[in-house]
N, C-alpha and C positions, 0 to 999 in steps of 0.2 A: 597487551592486556585483553583477555577474552571477555566479550560482553556477557551480561547476566542472561540466563535462560528466560524465555518468555513464559508467562503463565497463560497458555492458550485456553485452558478450560475456564479460567476466571473471565477472560475476554468473551468467550462464547456465552457464558451465563449473563454477563452484562448486556451483550447485544440482544439476547432473547428477552431480557427484562424491558429494554428500551425501544424495541421495534416490533412491528407486526410484519410478518413475511408473507409474500415477497415485498421487498423494500428497495428503493433507490438509495444506495449507500455511496457516499463520497469518500474517496481515498485521496490523501495528500502525502506526497513524499518529497524529500530533498535528496539528491544523489550527486556525487562528484561527476563532472562532465564526462570523464572517461568511462563511467559505468552506465551512462544514459541508455545506450543500446540494449543492455541487459534488461533494464527495467521496461523499456518500451516493448520488448519482445513478449513480456508477460501481459501486456494490455492490447495486443493486436486485435482482439475481438471486441474491444470497448473503445468508444470515443474518449480521447483524452486531450489535454492541452499542456503545453510546457512553457516555462518561462526561465530564461537564463538569468543568473545573478549578475549584478553590475560588473563584477570583476571577471565573469565568465568561467569561474572554477566550478560552480554548482548550477544545477538545473532543478527547478521544482516541476513536479508532474501532478496534475489533478485529473482524476477519472471518476465518473459516475457509473456505477455498476448495478444492474438490476439483479439483486441477490435473492435467491429463493429461500435461503436459510442463513443462520449465523455461521454454520459450517463453511459455507462458500466464502464468507467474509474472512473468517479465520484462515482458511487455506490461501487466500490471496496475500494476506499479511505474512504467513509462514514462508511462502515462496519469495516474497520481496525481501524478507529479513536475511536471506542468504547472500544478498548483494553487499559486498564490503563497502562501508562508508555510508550506507543508506540510513536516512532518518525518516521515520514515519511520524506524521503529525496527527 
């Protein structure tokens, strides 16, 4: 089953309504253990922390990114959304 397409423009508008840029934006993801390296590669320029699930099948990743605009936040979500099994919180 193919996931529903994201409404990136609606997200961008919501971010602009709720934040003044630049802004420290917190990202939280859950990803299958075997996809963790793909997600970590997207955050090499940002400090992040990970936590493994009790069963070890999933890992959560939290990163705080100093975004200059809503566009930067949306682009980070777009890239992450390409990883199979990823859940953005």
